[in-house]
N, C-alpha and C positions, 0 to 999 in steps of 0.2 A: 258510705265509707269515706274516711278522710285520709289524707296523707299521713297525719300524725298517728292515727290508728294503725295504719299499715306498717309504719316504721316501728311502732311498739311491738306489733305482732312479729315482725322479722327479728327483733332483738330477743324477744322472749322465746320464740320457737324457731330459732335459727337453723335447727337441724331438720325442719319439716319442709319437704319439697312442696307440699300443698300450699303453705303460706307464701312461699316465693312465687309460685305459679299465679296465685290470686293477686299478688302485688304486680306482677308483670301484666296480667290481664287488665287490672285497673288502669295502669298507665297506657296500655294500648287503647282502651275504650275512651280515654281522655285525649287521645292523639298525642301522647307524650312519648314518642318513640325512643328518644335518646335516654329518657329516664328508665324506660322498660329494659333497654339494652344494658344500662348500668346496673339495674337490678339483677339481671342474669349474671353479670360478672361477679357481683357481690355474692350471689347465691352459690356459684361454683367455687368461690373462695372458701365458704364456710361449710358447705354440704360435704358429706363423706363421698369418696370417690365412687362408690357403688351407686349413688343416686345421680351422678352427673348425666348419664345417658337419658334417664327418665326426665330430668329437668330440661335438658337441652331439646329433647324431642317435643315436649309440651310447648316450649317456647317457640320452636320451629313451626308448630301448628298455628300458634297465634300469629306468627309472621305471615304464614300463608293466608290466613283469614283476614287480618286487619292491616298488617304491615306490608312488607315487600316479599313476594313469593321467591324472588331470587335469593334473598337472605335465608329464607326457610330452606331452600334447596341446598344452599351452602352448608347450613348447620346439619341437615340430615345426611348429606354426603360425608361430612366429617365424622359423624357417628358411625356410618357404615364402613368408613375406612378403618376405624378402630375395632368395630364389632361386626364383621361381615356376615356372621351367622345369626344375627338377631332378626328373626322372622318378624317379630312385632314391629321393629323399626322399618323394615322393608314395607310392611303392610301399611303403616302410617303414611309413609312416603307415597306409596301408590294411591292410597285414598285421597290424599291432598291433590295429587296431579289429576286424578279423575274428576274431582270436584271443580278444578279449574277448567276442565274440558280442553286441556292441551293434549290431544290424543297422540300426536307424534312423539312428544316427550314421554308420555305414559308408555308407549310401545318400546321406546328405548330403555326405559326403566325395567319393564318386564323382561326385555332381552338380557339386560344385565343380571337380573335376579335368577333367571333360569340357567345362566352360565356360571353360577357360583358353585364352589365345591361344598355342597351341603348334603345332608342325608337324603335318601330317596323319598322319605316321607315329606320332608320340607320342600323338595323340588316338586313333588306331586301337587302340593298345595299351590305353588306358584303357577304350574301349568293349568290347574283347574281355574284359577282366577284369571289368568291370561285368556284362556278359551272363553270364559264367561264374558270378559271384557270385549273380545272380538265379536262375539255373537250379538252383544248389545250395541256396540259403537262402531264396529268394523264392517268389513266386506267378506263375502265368501272366500276370497283369496286369503284374507287375513286369518280366517278360521282354519283354512287348509294349511297355512304356514305354521300355525301353532301345533296342529296335529302332526305335521311332518317333523317339527322340532322335538315333539314328545317321542315320536317313533325313533328318531335318531338317538335321543337320550337313552331310551330303553335298550336299543341295540348296542350302544357303547357300554352300558352296564353289564349286559349279558356276555360280552366278549371278555370282560375282566375276570 
């Protein structure tokens, strides 16, 4: 792939999130971080609003993998501020933190996720993931903490 080819693709298929992601991916693999970030800005300027979260989340994953994890966190936090009920974004964020093996930060993120005002089905998903995470990477005390938090959640819902 060449830069000219990517620019032509971005012009011709400017409404395609996939083309912009590939462009950013290319710049990241070439260690051209500023160009990748400029591509994100251009993408968000031309893509429809409904594709912004998808584009930004994919870019954030690239930041986690190749660029700066802190920038990735900032991007994903921004998406979650705007769309706190997007379980897919929460899941992407959790996956990236688990891959970095930053378990304290992952626990904080799980705690944030289980205290969101989401449907019972979505909260159950997060409790199951949190419990699985603690079984794999935590201690028996951590597992017990998750179980206790789940019990407290169920009790609070039964009181309503």
